[in-house]
HTML snippet that shows the backbone in 3Dmol.js (N, CA, C, O; Angstrom):
<script src="https://3Dmol.org/build/3Dmol-min.js"></script>
<div id="view" style="width:600px;height:400px;position:relative"></div>
<script>
const pdb = `
ATOM      1  N   MET A   1       9.191   6.877  -2.436  1.00  0.00           N
ATOM      2  CA  MET A   1       8.218   7.235  -2.823  1.00  0.00           C
ATOM      3  C   MET A   1       7.289   7.859  -1.523  1.00  0.00           C
ATOM      4  O   MET A   1       6.887   9.014  -1.656  1.00  0.00           O
ATOM      5  N   TYR A   2       7.014   7.270  -0.530  1.00  0.00           N
ATOM      6  CA  TYR A   2       6.109   7.773   0.522  1.00  0.00           C
ATOM      7  C   TYR A   2       6.890   9.007   0.992  1.00  0.00           C
ATOM      8  O   TYR A   2       6.257  10.050   0.831  1.00  0.00           O
ATOM      9  N   VAL A   3       7.809   9.112   1.400  1.00  0.00           N
ATOM     10  CA  VAL A   3       8.601  10.103   1.361  1.00  0.00           C
ATOM     11  C   VAL A   3       8.186  11.745   0.782  1.00  0.00           C
ATOM     12  O   VAL A   3       7.925  12.829   1.303  1.00  0.00           O
ATOM     13  N   TRP A   4       8.321  11.118  -0.773  1.00  0.00           N
ATOM     14  CA  TRP A   4       7.607  12.068  -1.932  1.00  0.00           C
ATOM     15  C   TRP A   4       6.346  12.812  -1.226  1.00  0.00           C
ATOM     16  O   TRP A   4       6.240  13.937  -0.738  1.00  0.00           O
ATOM     17  N   ILE A   5       5.652  11.993  -1.332  1.00  0.00           N
ATOM     18  CA  ILE A   5       4.172  12.109  -0.941  1.00  0.00           C
ATOM     19  C   ILE A   5       3.844  12.907   0.396  1.00  0.00           C
ATOM     20  O   ILE A   5       2.990  13.784   0.526  1.00  0.00           O
ATOM     21  N   TRP A   6       4.751  12.387   1.403  1.00  0.00           N
ATOM     22  CA  TRP A   6       4.874  12.962   2.732  1.00  0.00           C
ATOM     23  C   TRP A   6       5.293  14.735   2.296  1.00  0.00           C
ATOM     24  O   TRP A   6       4.501  15.667   2.437  1.00  0.00           O
ATOM     25  N   ARG A   7       6.242  14.820   1.934  1.00  0.00           N
ATOM     26  CA  ARG A   7       6.613  16.016   2.020  1.00  0.00           C
ATOM     27  C   ARG A   7       6.099  16.824   1.138  1.00  0.00           C
ATOM     28  O   ARG A   7       6.548  17.968   1.074  1.00  0.00           O
ATOM     29  N   ARG A   8       4.977  16.382   0.208  1.00  0.00           N
ATOM     30  CA  ARG A   8       4.424  17.292  -0.518  1.00  0.00           C
ATOM     31  C   ARG A   8       2.855  17.570   0.038  1.00  0.00           C
ATOM     32  O   ARG A   8       2.215  18.392  -0.618  1.00  0.00           O
ATOM     33  N   LEU A   9       2.369  17.120   0.878  1.00  0.00           N
ATOM     34  CA  LEU A   9       1.609  17.113   1.705  1.00  0.00           C
ATOM     35  C   LEU A   9       1.504  18.525   2.423  1.00  0.00           C
ATOM     36  O   LEU A   9       2.324  18.793   3.302  1.00  0.00           O
ATOM     37  N   PRO A  10       0.483  19.467   2.060  1.00  0.00           N
ATOM     38  CA  PRO A  10       0.475  20.380   2.813  1.00  0.00           C
ATOM     39  C   PRO A  10       0.173  20.554   4.631  1.00  0.00           C
ATOM     40  O   PRO A  10      -0.182  19.501   5.160  1.00  0.00           O
ATOM     41  N   GLY A  11       0.265  21.500   5.355  1.00  0.00           N
ATOM     42  CA  GLY A  11      -0.136  21.781   6.813  1.00  0.00           C
ATOM     43  C   GLY A  11       0.708  21.273   8.070  1.00  0.00           C
ATOM     44  O   GLY A  11       1.928  21.232   7.908  1.00  0.00           O
ATOM     45  N   PRO A  12       0.229  20.910   9.213  1.00  0.00           N
ATOM     46  CA  PRO A  12       1.026  20.192  10.018  1.00  0.00           C
ATOM     47  C   PRO A  12       0.665  19.011  10.684  1.00  0.00           C
ATOM     48  O   PRO A  12      -0.561  18.951  10.783  1.00  0.00           O
ATOM     49  N   MET A  13       1.169  18.167  11.118  1.00  0.00           N
ATOM     50  CA  MET A  13       1.180  16.748  11.293  1.00  0.00           C
ATOM     51  C   MET A  13      -0.043  16.315  11.523  1.00  0.00           C
ATOM     52  O   MET A  13      -0.362  15.278  10.941  1.00  0.00           O
ATOM     53  N   PRO A  14      -1.046  16.972  12.416  1.00  0.00           N
ATOM     54  CA  PRO A  14      -2.217  16.123  12.096  1.00  0.00           C
ATOM     55  C   PRO A  14      -2.848  16.287  11.224  1.00  0.00           C
ATOM     56  O   PRO A  14      -3.664  15.460  10.818  1.00  0.00           O
ATOM     57  N   ALA A  15      -2.596  17.587  10.620  1.00  0.00           N
ATOM     58  CA  ALA A  15      -3.335  17.540   8.977  1.00  0.00           C
ATOM     59  C   ALA A  15      -2.793  16.584   8.001  1.00  0.00           C
ATOM     60  O   ALA A  15      -3.672  16.192   7.233  1.00  0.00           O
ATOM     61  N   ARG A  16      -1.545  16.044   7.764  1.00  0.00           N
ATOM     62  CA  ARG A  16      -0.897  15.528   7.123  1.00  0.00           C
ATOM     63  C   ARG A  16      -1.478  14.138   7.510  1.00  0.00           C
ATOM     64  O   ARG A  16      -1.923  13.472   6.575  1.00  0.00           O
ATOM     65  N   VAL A  17      -1.516  13.782   8.355  1.00  0.00           N
ATOM     66  CA  VAL A  17      -1.935  12.157   8.952  1.00  0.00           C
ATOM     67  C   VAL A  17      -3.134  11.802   8.493  1.00  0.00           C
ATOM     68  O   VAL A  17      -3.382  10.690   8.027  1.00  0.00           O
ATOM     69  N   LEU A  18      -3.918  12.710   8.601  1.00  0.00           N
ATOM     70  CA  LEU A  18      -5.401  12.410   7.907  1.00  0.00           C
ATOM     71  C   LEU A  18      -5.578  12.628   6.354  1.00  0.00           C
ATOM     72  O   LEU A  18      -6.265  11.891   5.646  1.00  0.00           O
ATOM     73  N   GLN A  19      -4.964  13.589   5.967  1.00  0.00           N
ATOM     74  CA  GLN A  19      -4.527  13.298   4.448  1.00  0.00           C
ATOM     75  C   GLN A  19      -4.370  11.932   4.081  1.00  0.00           C
ATOM     76  O   GLN A  19      -5.195  11.268   3.452  1.00  0.00           O
ATOM     77  N   VAL A  20      -2.890  11.419   4.654  1.00  0.00           N
ATOM     78  CA  VAL A  20      -2.613  10.274   4.516  1.00  0.00           C
ATOM     79  C   VAL A  20      -3.672   8.929   4.272  1.00  0.00           C
ATOM     80  O   VAL A  20      -3.730   8.064   3.397  1.00  0.00           O
ATOM     81  N   LEU A  21      -4.371   9.182   5.354  1.00  0.00           N
ATOM     82  CA  LEU A  21      -6.042   8.264   5.810  1.00  0.00           C
ATOM     83  C   LEU A  21      -6.650   8.206   4.836  1.00  0.00           C
ATOM     84  O   LEU A  21      -7.067   7.103   4.483  1.00  0.00           O
ATOM     85  N   VAL A  22      -6.912   9.331   4.075  1.00  0.00           N
ATOM     86  CA  VAL A  22      -7.895   9.884   3.111  1.00  0.00           C
ATOM     87  C   VAL A  22      -7.725   9.177   1.722  1.00  0.00           C
ATOM     88  O   VAL A  22      -8.575   8.718   0.960  1.00  0.00           O
ATOM     89  N   LEU A  23      -6.088   9.247   1.614  1.00  0.00           N
ATOM     90  CA  LEU A  23      -5.530   8.895   0.487  1.00  0.00           C
ATOM     91  C   LEU A  23      -5.563   7.282   0.480  1.00  0.00           C
ATOM     92  O   LEU A  23      -5.900   6.503  -0.412  1.00  0.00           O
ATOM     93  N   LEU A  24      -5.032   7.027   1.962  1.00  0.00           N
ATOM     94  CA  LEU A  24      -5.084   5.233   1.672  1.00  0.00           C
ATOM     95  C   LEU A  24      -6.505   4.630   1.420  1.00  0.00           C
ATOM     96  O   LEU A  24      -6.572   3.747   0.565  1.00  0.00           O
ATOM     97  N   GLY A  25      -7.768   5.047   2.136  1.00  0.00           N
ATOM     98  CA  GLY A  25      -8.810   5.242   1.945  1.00  0.00           C
ATOM     99  C   GLY A  25      -9.250   4.977   0.189  1.00  0.00           C
ATOM    100  O   GLY A  25      -9.726   3.988  -0.369  1.00  0.00           O
ATOM    101  N   ILE A  26      -8.892   6.183  -0.280  1.00  0.00           N
ATOM    102  CA  ILE A  26      -9.221   6.409  -1.317  1.00  0.00           C
ATOM    103  C   ILE A  26      -8.589   5.410  -2.497  1.00  0.00           C
ATOM    104  O   ILE A  26      -9.290   5.009  -3.426  1.00  0.00           O
ATOM    105  N   ALA A  27      -7.598   5.161  -2.396  1.00  0.00           N
ATOM    106  CA  ALA A  27      -6.455   3.765  -2.793  1.00  0.00           C
ATOM    107  C   ALA A  27      -6.754   2.805  -2.938  1.00  0.00           C
ATOM    108  O   ALA A  27      -6.466   2.188  -3.964  1.00  0.00           O
ATOM    109  N   VAL A  28      -7.728   2.104  -1.577  1.00  0.00           N
ATOM    110  CA  VAL A  28      -8.514   0.811  -1.141  1.00  0.00           C
ATOM    111  C   VAL A  28      -9.645   0.913  -1.740  1.00  0.00           C
ATOM    112  O   VAL A  28     -10.096  -0.086  -2.301  1.00  0.00           O
ATOM    113  N   ALA A  29     -10.289   2.018  -1.756  1.00  0.00           N
ATOM    114  CA  ALA A  29     -11.599   1.887  -2.656  1.00  0.00           C
ATOM    115  C   ALA A  29     -11.163   1.600  -4.061  1.00  0.00           C
ATOM    116  O   ALA A  29     -11.707   0.661  -4.643  1.00  0.00           O
ATOM    117  N   LEU A  30     -10.374   2.203  -4.583  1.00  0.00           N
ATOM    118  CA  LEU A  30     -10.134   1.873  -6.049  1.00  0.00           C
ATOM    119  C   LEU A  30      -9.919   0.385  -6.304  1.00  0.00           C
ATOM    120  O   LEU A  30     -10.650  -0.504  -6.740  1.00  0.00           O
ATOM    121  N   LEU A  31      -8.684   0.426  -5.887  1.00  0.00           N
ATOM    122  CA  LEU A  31      -8.868  -1.304  -5.535  1.00  0.00           C
ATOM    123  C   LEU A  31     -10.001  -2.343  -5.823  1.00  0.00           C
ATOM    124  O   LEU A  31     -10.126  -3.256  -6.639  1.00  0.00           O
ATOM    125  N   PHE A  32     -10.772  -1.833  -4.823  1.00  0.00           N
ATOM    126  CA  PHE A  32     -12.036  -2.855  -4.634  1.00  0.00           C
ATOM    127  C   PHE A  32     -13.105  -2.738  -5.359  1.00  0.00           C
ATOM    128  O   PHE A  32     -13.720  -3.770  -5.630  1.00  0.00           O
ATOM    129  N   PHE A  33     -13.529  -1.606  -5.790  1.00  0.00           N
ATOM    130  CA  PHE A  33     -14.640  -0.850  -6.870  1.00  0.00           C
ATOM    131  C   PHE A  33     -13.879  -1.123  -8.661  1.00  0.00           C
ATOM    132  O   PHE A  33     -14.387  -1.459  -9.730  1.00  0.00           O
ATOM    133  N   VAL A  34     -13.086  -0.928  -8.424  1.00  0.00           N
ATOM    134  CA  VAL A  34     -12.127  -1.120  -9.751  1.00  0.00           C
ATOM    135  C   VAL A  34     -11.416  -1.962 -10.501  1.00  0.00           C
ATOM    136  O   VAL A  34     -11.736  -2.516 -11.553  1.00  0.00           O
ATOM    137  N   VAL A  35     -10.099  -2.038  -9.681  1.00  0.00           N
ATOM    138  CA  VAL A  35      -9.378  -3.273 -10.236  1.00  0.00           C
ATOM    139  C   VAL A  35      -9.524  -4.488 -10.476  1.00  0.00           C
ATOM    140  O   VAL A  35      -9.284  -5.182 -11.463  1.00  0.00           O
ATOM    141  N   PHE A  36     -10.131  -4.776  -9.024  1.00  0.00           N
ATOM    142  CA  PHE A  36     -10.297  -6.198  -8.462  1.00  0.00           C
ATOM    143  C   PHE A  36     -11.378  -6.946  -9.336  1.00  0.00           C
ATOM    144  O   PHE A  36     -11.108  -8.052  -9.803  1.00  0.00           O
ATOM    145  N   PRO A  37     -12.718  -6.288  -9.582  1.00  0.00           N
ATOM    146  CA  PRO A  37     -13.599  -6.184 -10.386  1.00  0.00           C
ATOM    147  C   PRO A  37     -13.003  -6.518 -11.745  1.00  0.00           C
ATOM    148  O   PRO A  37     -13.205  -7.691 -12.060  1.00  0.00           O
ATOM    149  N   ARG A  38     -12.343  -5.825 -12.606  1.00  0.00           N
ATOM    150  CA  ARG A  38     -11.962  -5.862 -13.728  1.00  0.00           C
ATOM    151  C   ARG A  38     -10.609  -7.280 -13.558  1.00  0.00           C
ATOM    152  O   ARG A  38      -9.996  -7.193 -14.622  1.00  0.00           O
ATOM    153  N   VAL A  39     -10.122  -8.151 -12.930  1.00  0.00           N
ATOM    154  CA  VAL A  39      -9.284  -8.642 -13.035  1.00  0.00           C
ATOM    155  C   VAL A  39      -9.599 -10.379 -12.746  1.00  0.00           C
ATOM    156  O   VAL A  39      -9.121 -11.423 -13.191  1.00  0.00           O
ATOM    157  N   GLU A  40     -10.516 -10.075 -11.894  1.00  0.00           N
ATOM    158  CA  GLU A  40     -10.892 -11.141 -11.222  1.00  0.00           C
ATOM    159  C   GLU A  40     -11.494 -12.328 -12.405  1.00  0.00           C
ATOM    160  O   GLU A  40     -11.549 -13.546 -12.233  1.00  0.00           O
ATOM    161  N   PRO A  41     -11.835 -11.696 -13.403  1.00  0.00           N
ATOM    162  CA  PRO A  41     -12.365 -13.242 -14.664  1.00  0.00           C
ATOM    163  C   PRO A  41     -11.325 -13.432 -15.212  1.00  0.00           C
ATOM    164  O   PRO A  41     -11.404 -14.159 -16.202  1.00  0.00           O
ATOM    165  N   LEU A  42     -10.170 -12.987 -14.910  1.00  0.00           N
ATOM    166  CA  LEU A  42      -8.789 -13.635 -15.547  1.00  0.00           C
ATOM    167  C   LEU A  42      -8.194 -14.100 -14.735  1.00  0.00           C
ATOM    168  O   LEU A  42      -7.088 -14.480 -15.118  1.00  0.00           O
ATOM    169  N   LEU A  43      -8.464 -14.311 -13.453  1.00  0.00           N
ATOM    170  CA  LEU A  43      -8.083 -15.313 -12.823  1.00  0.00           C
ATOM    171  C   LEU A  43      -8.254 -16.759 -12.529  1.00  0.00           C
ATOM    172  O   LEU A  43      -9.388 -16.975 -12.101  1.00  0.00           O
ATOM    173  N   PRO A  44      -7.355 -18.054 -12.630  1.00  0.00           N
ATOM    174  CA  PRO A  44      -8.126 -19.285 -12.744  1.00  0.00           C
ATOM    175  C   PRO A  44      -8.670 -19.585 -11.553  1.00  0.00           C
ATOM    176  O   PRO A  44      -8.485 -20.790 -11.384  1.00  0.00           O
ATOM    177  N   TYR A  45      -9.366 -19.024 -10.444  1.00  0.00           N
ATOM    178  CA  TYR A  45     -10.202 -19.463  -9.578  1.00  0.00           C
ATOM    179  C   TYR A  45     -11.473 -19.733  -9.520  1.00  0.00           C
ATOM    180  O   TYR A  45     -12.005 -19.853  -8.417  1.00  0.00           O
ATOM    181  N   THR A  46     -12.062 -19.853 -10.472  1.00  0.00           N
ATOM    182  CA  THR A  46     -13.338 -19.719 -11.017  1.00  0.00           C
ATOM    183  C   THR A  46     -14.131 -21.142 -10.860  1.00  0.00           C
ATOM    184  O   THR A  46     -15.272 -21.396 -10.474  1.00  0.00           O
ATOM    185  N   GLU A  47     -12.876 -22.099 -11.395  1.00  0.00           N
ATOM    186  CA  GLU A  47     -14.034 -23.650 -11.228  1.00  0.00           C
ATOM    187  C   GLU A  47     -13.336 -24.251 -10.116  1.00  0.00           C
ATOM    188  O   GLU A  47     -12.434 -25.028 -10.429  1.00  0.00           O
ATOM    189  N   VAL A  48     -13.552 -24.066  -8.890  1.00  0.00           N
ATOM    190  CA  VAL A  48     -13.160 -24.879  -8.128  1.00  0.00           C
ATOM    191  C   VAL A  48     -14.340 -26.152  -7.665  1.00  0.00           C
ATOM    192  O   VAL A  48     -15.557 -25.972  -7.632  1.00  0.00           O
ATOM    193  N   THR A  49     -13.628 -27.449  -7.328  1.00  0.00           N
ATOM    194  CA  THR A  49     -13.985 -28.636  -6.989  1.00  0.00           C
ATOM    195  C   THR A  49     -13.476 -28.872  -5.941  1.00  0.00           C
ATOM    196  O   THR A  49     -12.319 -28.491  -5.767  1.00  0.00           O
ATOM    197  N   VAL A  50     -14.140 -29.545  -4.948  1.00  0.00           N
ATOM    198  CA  VAL A  50     -13.967 -30.158  -3.517  1.00  0.00           C
ATOM    199  C   VAL A  50     -14.869 -31.047  -3.180  1.00  0.00           C
ATOM    200  O   VAL A  50     -16.077 -30.852  -3.043  1.00  0.00           O
ATOM    201  N   ASN A  51     -14.150 -32.247  -3.016  1.00  0.00           N
ATOM    202  CA  ASN A  51     -14.141 -33.629  -3.161  1.00  0.00           C
ATOM    203  C   ASN A  51     -14.562 -33.893  -1.693  1.00  0.00           C
ATOM    204  O   ASN A  51     -13.703 -33.418  -0.950  1.00  0.00           O
ATOM    205  N   GLN A  52     -15.514 -34.445  -1.046  1.00  0.00           N
ATOM    206  CA  GLN A  52     -15.987 -34.995  -0.032  1.00  0.00           C
ATOM    207  C   GLN A  52     -15.349 -36.038   0.598  1.00  0.00           C
ATOM    208  O   GLN A  52     -15.705 -36.942  -0.158  1.00  0.00           O
ATOM    209  N   ALA A  53     -14.621 -36.608   1.484  1.00  0.00           N
ATOM    210  CA  ALA A  53     -13.794 -37.396   2.030  1.00  0.00           C
ATOM    211  C   ALA A  53     -14.954 -38.448   2.681  1.00  0.00           C
ATOM    212  O   ALA A  53     -15.625 -37.840   3.515  1.00  0.00           O
ATOM    213  N   PRO A  54     -15.381 -39.891   2.523  1.00  0.00           N
ATOM    214  CA  PRO A  54     -15.918 -40.316   3.335  1.00  0.00           C
ATOM    215  C   PRO A  54     -15.836 -40.204   4.745  1.00  0.00           C
ATOM    216  O   PRO A  54     -14.773 -39.992   5.328  1.00  0.00           O
ATOM    217  N   ALA A  55     -16.893 -40.335   5.287  1.00  0.00           N
ATOM    218  CA  ALA A  55     -16.545 -40.202   7.053  1.00  0.00           C
ATOM    219  C   ALA A  55     -16.162 -41.510   7.561  1.00  0.00           C
ATOM    220  O   ALA A  55     -16.744 -42.555   7.270  1.00  0.00           O
ATOM    221  N   ALA A  56     -15.148 -41.407   8.341  1.00  0.00           N
ATOM    222  CA  ALA A  56     -14.779 -42.570   9.099  1.00  0.00           C
ATOM    223  C   ALA A  56     -16.123 -43.187  10.159  1.00  0.00           C
ATOM    224  O   ALA A  56     -16.971 -42.641  10.864  1.00  0.00           O
ATOM    225  N   THR A  57     -15.807 -44.457   9.855  1.00  0.00           N
ATOM    226  CA  THR A  57     -17.016 -45.441  10.418  1.00  0.00           C
ATOM    227  C   THR A  57     -16.236 -45.799  11.652  1.00  0.00           C
ATOM    228  O   THR A  57     -17.118 -46.238  12.389  1.00  0.00           O
ATOM    229  N   SER A  58     -15.192 -45.864  12.258  1.00  0.00           N
ATOM    230  CA  SER A  58     -14.601 -46.822  13.334  1.00  0.00           C
ATOM    231  C   SER A  58     -14.142 -45.594  14.309  1.00  0.00           C
ATOM    232  O   SER A  58     -13.373 -44.638  14.206  1.00  0.00           O
ATOM    233  N   SER A  59     -14.867 -46.030  15.139  1.00  0.00           N
ATOM    234  CA  SER A  59     -14.452 -45.179  16.398  1.00  0.00           C
ATOM    235  C   SER A  59     -13.122 -45.132  17.574  1.00  0.00           C
ATOM    236  O   SER A  59     -12.950 -46.176  18.203  1.00  0.00           O
ATOM    237  N   PRO A  60     -12.544 -44.402  17.763  1.00  0.00           N
ATOM    238  CA  PRO A  60     -11.174 -44.599  18.576  1.00  0.00           C
ATOM    239  C   PRO A  60     -11.580 -45.208  20.134  1.00  0.00           C
ATOM    240  O   PRO A  60     -12.490 -44.886  20.897  1.00  0.00           O
ATOM    241  N   GLY A  61     -10.330 -46.387  20.272  1.00  0.00           N
ATOM    242  CA  GLY A  61     -10.590 -47.179  21.072  1.00  0.00           C
ATOM    243  C   GLY A  61      -9.585 -48.204  21.461  1.00  0.00           C
ATOM    244  O   GLY A  61      -9.862 -49.048  22.313  1.00  0.00           O
TER     245      GLY A  61
END
`;
const viewer = $3Dmol.createViewer("view");
viewer.addModel(pdb, "pdb");
viewer.setStyle({}, {cartoon: {color: "spectrum"}});
viewer.zoomTo();
viewer.render();
</script>
C-alpha cells in the first residue's frame, strides 16, 4: 500500500517526502478529531475505580 501511494505522488523526492508528511498529519488529525471521539463512548474504560491501599506504619529497620 505504501509503495502504491509513493509511486502515485508527483514531483521529486523532497516534494514526495513533504506530501507524505502532510498526508500523515491529515491522517492523525482525522483520527484524533473524528474517529477517537466517536469510538470513545463505546470503550469500557469510563468507569474506573482505584482503591487506595493503607499506608505502611512500620519503618524499615
